[in-house]
Phi, psi and omega in degrees: 000152177226155177208149178300152182304322181297330175291319179297317177298315182301319180294319181288331180283331182278329187297112182286337184264000182231117181277348183296137177090005183267343178263159179299322180296317179292323178294322177296320178296321177300313179299321178297316179297318178299316183291324186265320187268320184304316178300324178294319179294316180297325182293334184246359183283153177260340179216150172222130180243128177280110185284004175271355177289164174302147184306317180301323178292318179297313180298318179299319178293322177296319178297315179301317179297315181297327180277352181079022181275000000 
């Protein structure tokens, strides 16, 4: 699944039980990971689901993948 970095930031900033991503250093590390690791993952993935879609659409795509469609 993928989501824009600003969505990832928003999630990490809202999570009350997880302190990760709340400091400037950790946010910089997140950006570094996105820039360096995400292209490697995209190059080898067989499916990509945009997690900003409505939940029902995301679930439907996951079901299709699971069924081999």
